[in-house]
C-alpha positions, -999 to +999 in steps of 0.1 A: +170-344+373+151-375+360+150-387+325+115-384+309+097-417+304+087-429+270+049-434+265+036-470+266+039-483+230+059-453+219+095-452+207+121-429+222+142-408+198+179-414+190+206-396+210+236-387+188+267-373+205+294-362+179+330-357+189+335-323+173+333-305+139+367-311+123+356-321+088+320-329+099+303-306+074+326-315+045+324-352+050+286-350+057+280-387+064+270-381+100+247-352+092+232-372+063+224-401+086+209-377+112+186-363+085+176-399+075+165-409+110+146-376+113+125-383+082+147-376+052+135-349+028+104-344+051+126-337+082+124-305+101+157-299+119+160-273+147+195-260+155+203-247+190+232-222+189+235-216+226+272-215+236+285-215+201+318-196+198+314-187+161+286-164+150+282-181+116+278-216+131+241-215+126+243-204+090+269-231+082+249-259+097+216-246+082+232-246+048+248-280+053+215-296+063+197-280+034+224-291+009+220-327+023+183-328+016+168-314+048+138-294+035+131-274+067+158-261+090+153-236+118+180-219+138+168-216+175+185-189+195+182-194+232+208-170+246+193-164+281+173-184+306+143-161+298+145-173+262+142-209+275+109-201+293+092-182+264+061-200+251+069-192+215+103-209+218+089-239+236+063-243+210+090-246+183+100-280+198+066-294+190+072-290+152+107-303+148+117-339+141+153-335+152+173-311+174+210-304+168+231-287+195+262-268+185+285-251+210+320-248+223+313-240+259+295-267+279+293-245+310+274-219+291+250-246+278+244-258+314+239-223+328+215-212+301+194-244+295+199-264+326+168-267+348+146-246+325+113-254+308+132-258+276+154-285+290+124-304+303+106-300+270+136-314+251+137-344+274+099-350+270+101-346+232+130-370+230+110-395+251+082-392+225+104-397+194+123-365+187+159-372+178+186-351+195+222-347+183+250-326+198+285-318+186+315-308+207+301-292+239+267-301+227+277-338+229+291-335+264+258-318+275+235-346+265+236-370+295+227-361+331+262-356+342+287-337+320+324-329+319+324-291+321+362-286+320+395-303+326+431-309+316+447-331+290+467-362+298+463-399+300+468-403+338+438-396+360+443-371+388+417-357+412+420-322+399+420-331+362+382-328+356+353-306+366+318-320+364+284-302+361+247-311+355+239-320+319+207-321+299+196-355+313+186-373+281+203-405+292+214-418+325+246-434+336+267-421+307+295-396+306+307-382+272+339-365+263+347-350+229+377-341+208+390-372+226+422-384+208+430-349+195+430-333+229+444-363+248+414-365+273+416-401+285+427-391+320+398-368+327+373-393+314+388-419+337+386-395+366+350-386+359+342-424+360+360-427+393+336-402+407+307-420+389+314-457+389+279-466+378+283-447+345+299-458+312+324-434+296+324-426+259+354-407+244+345-394+209+371-386+183+364-357+160+342-364+129+329-394+148+294-401+162+276-426+184+240-432+172+224-444+204+190-460+197+160-464+219+172-499+227+204-484+243+226-498+216+250-475+199+265-477+164+297-459+154+297-436+124+326-415+112+363-413+104+377-417+139+372-440+169+351-442+201+367-452+233+343-470+256+353-472+293+333-496+315+339-493+353+312-518+363+339-542+375+360-516+392+381-531+419+400-502+434+404-465+431+421-442+456+422-404+458+446-389+484+427-361+502+459-340+506+474-346+472+448-335+446+473-333+418+488-368+425+481-397+401+451-419+410+452-456+408+423-472+390+421-510+388+395-532+371+384-510+342+374-525+309+382-505+277+371-510+241+381-490+210+353-490+184+353-477+148+327-472+121+301-499+120+309-513+154+281-517+180+280-514+217+251-525+240+250-500+269+227-523+289+247-555+284+281-537+285+291-556+254+307-546+221+302-564+188+320-560+155+306-558+121+330-566+093 
């Protein structure tokens, strides 16, 4: 799947992966910032509930966005692939300024939205300025390749991660969520071993990466973001007969960023704001 191209002279929308709910709604800083970039009090926010484990997730986020100053909020229910082809649903994307993906099951998101007219419309609208955020599974789903499942642990092993197609809003990026809480460094490292041209982002809960159209991200939230850059990878070895054995990975570069810090995904460079 190819990323949609921004029009000449146009500005691509932000992409905002969030590491998980935690205290997201109560702390509100991330949601408030998302409303701001979408237009503030004039913003129209669409919430996609596909894959959400809790039935009241839509109501909670709708209430939170309204309480924070979002005047118009619409819950968009795309439960089947047929829903993702319906013209009335596709037309809704033409009137929203920002799209927010909830969800606790990235596989369900991929199976429902992946390869549909809805997925293509989201990519096109983001290329033309619509901002897209996703929390938890919604965050993992945003790039072209996503972590669908895996195990906890700090040591990479060949069988520790399962990959699947994502939404395709951004290339050469792999996102993992609930990162520190669920001890997911090993599976992110393994995903990058399979995709050495990508950069890995591990998001703690209540923490977001606001990725702008210039491919620079800024950290917002109470936790940290782990950036893993394999561009200088020197060695990795996966034994074909020992899938559960540890994998050696040499030459990775790792940064830990906190609120206010920046990272240039094109230059592979972090910068600190005091």
